[in-house]
C-alpha positions in Angstrom: -27.5 71.4 -51.0 -30.0 73.2 -48.7 -33.8 73.1 -48.6 -34.2 75.7 -51.2 -32.3 73.5 -53.7 -34.7 70.6 -53.3 -37.6 70.6 -55.7 -41.1 69.9 -54.3 -41.4 67.1 -56.8 -38.2 65.4 -55.5 -39.4 65.8 -51.9 -42.6 64.0 -52.9 -40.6 61.2 -54.5 -38.5 60.8 -51.4 -41.6 60.8 -49.3 -43.3 58.2 -51.6 -40.2 56.0 -51.2 -40.2 56.4 -47.4 -43.9 55.4 -47.3 -43.3 52.4 -49.6 -40.6 51.0 -47.3 -42.6 51.6 -44.2 -45.7 49.9 -45.6 -43.7 47.0 -46.9 -42.6 46.4 -43.4 -46.2 46.6 -42.1 -45.5 49.6 -39.9 -47.8 52.4 -39.0 -46.5 56.0 -38.5 -47.2 55.5 -34.8 -45.2 52.2 -34.7 -42.2 54.0 -36.2 -42.6 56.7 -33.6 -42.6 54.1 -30.9 -39.7 52.1 -32.3 -37.6 55.2 -32.7 -38.1 56.1 -29.0 -40.2 59.1 -30.2 -37.2 60.4 -32.1 -39.5 60.6 -35.2 -43.0 61.9 -34.4 -45.8 60.4 -36.5 -46.8 63.8 -37.7 -43.3 64.7 -38.9 -42.9 61.3 -40.6 -46.3 61.9 -42.4 -45.0 65.3 -43.5 -41.9 63.7 -44.9 -43.9 61.1 -46.7 -46.2 63.7 -48.2 -43.2 65.8 -49.4 -44.3 68.7 -47.2 -41.0 68.6 -45.2 -37.5 67.9 -46.4 -35.7 65.1 -44.6 -32.1 65.7 -43.7 -29.4 63.3 -44.7 -28.7 62.4 -41.0 -32.4 61.8 -40.4 -32.7 59.7 -43.6 -29.7 57.6 -42.4 -31.4 57.1 -39.0 -34.7 56.0 -40.7 -32.7 53.5 -42.8 -31.3 52.0 -39.6 -34.8 51.8 -38.1 -36.2 50.2 -41.2 -33.2 47.9 -41.6 -32.5 48.9 -45.2 -29.5 50.5 -47.0 -29.9 54.2 -47.0 -29.9 54.4 -50.8 -33.1 52.4 -50.8 -34.9 55.4 -49.3 -34.1 57.5 -52.3 -36.1 57.6 -55.5 -34.9 55.5 -58.4 -33.7 57.2 -61.7 -36.7 57.8 -63.9 -39.1 58.0 -61.0 -39.6 56.2 -57.7 -42.1 53.7 -59.1 -41.0 50.2 -59.7 -44.3 49.5 -61.6 -45.2 46.6 -63.8 -41.7 45.6 -65.0 -40.8 44.6 -61.4 -44.0 42.5 -61.1 -43.4 40.8 -64.5 -39.8 40.1 -63.3 -41.1 38.4 -60.2 -43.6 36.2 -62.0 -41.3 35.3 -64.9 -41.6 31.8 -66.4 -42.0 28.6 -64.4 -43.1 28.4 -60.8 -41.8 31.1 -58.5 -40.6 30.1 -55.0 -41.5 32.0 -51.8 -38.7 32.1 -49.2 -39.4 32.7 -45.5 -36.7 35.3 -44.6 -37.0 34.8 -40.8 -36.4 31.0 -41.2 -33.5 31.8 -43.6 -31.9 34.0 -41.0 -32.3 31.4 -38.3 -31.1 28.5 -40.5 -28.2 26.4 -39.4 -27.0 24.8 -42.6 -24.0 25.2 -44.9 -26.1 26.8 -47.7 -27.4 29.6 -45.4 -24.9 32.3 -46.2 -24.9 32.0 -50.0 -28.7 31.8 -50.1 -28.9 34.8 -47.8 -26.5 36.9 -49.9 -28.3 35.9 -53.2 -31.7 36.8 -51.7 -30.2 40.0 -50.3 -29.1 41.1 -53.8 -32.7 40.4 -55.1 -34.1 42.5 -52.3 -31.8 45.4 -53.1 -32.6 45.2 -56.8 -36.3 45.2 -56.2 -36.3 47.5 -53.2 -38.3 44.9 -51.4 -37.7 45.0 -47.7 -40.8 43.7 -46.1 -38.6 41.4 -44.0 -40.9 38.4 -44.0 -41.2 36.6 -47.4 -39.7 37.1 -50.8 -40.7 35.5 -54.0 -37.9 34.5 -56.4 -38.3 33.6 -60.0 -37.6 30.2 -61.5 -34.5 31.8 -63.1 -33.3 32.7 -59.6 -33.9 29.1 -58.4 -31.9 27.9 -61.5 -29.0 30.2 -60.6 -29.0 28.9 -57.0 -29.0 25.4 -58.3 -25.9 26.1 -60.4 -24.2 27.7 -57.4 -24.8 24.5 -55.4 -24.2 22.2 -58.3 -27.7 20.7 -58.4 -30.5 20.7 -60.9 -33.5 23.0 -60.4 -35.7 20.2 -59.0 -33.1 19.2 -56.5 -32.6 22.8 -55.4 -36.4 23.2 -54.9 -36.3 20.0 -52.8 -33.4 21.2 -50.8 -35.1 24.5 -50.1 -38.1 22.5 -48.8 -35.7 20.3 -46.7 -34.1 23.4 -45.2 -37.6 24.6 -44.2 -37.2 28.0 -45.8 -39.6 27.5 -48.7 -43.2 28.7 -48.0 
């Protein structure tokens, strides 16, 4: 597929997704330019994000590495790139959601770390949420974790507090 095969609408959707991921991570266009060693100029990134330029597969892969996300997360979802209201309702769900500090989770030295990290990673991929700092998980997710660790939900919440990863 060459540039002529890419519709302007699709280029805008890819650009919208690139902007979403960059903003989730709290990065400016200039910050990405700096962190890429000026490989990506802010003006070119802006053109990608506005859909004015088509990003190549190799450059898309490089951006995914810089953003620390799987490359498929930089592409629009089927049915449009918006994750709209359904995603928000899914986060809120029923019961009290739990906020997990992702930096503390990464630094955690406990037997539960790897399973919690994997479970949270699956949630991030499902939501396309790669802000890298905090993620909110539903009560259902806490219940699922409690089953994995053979605890009840209240015990799991206490354990998350003990581990110091619950915000």
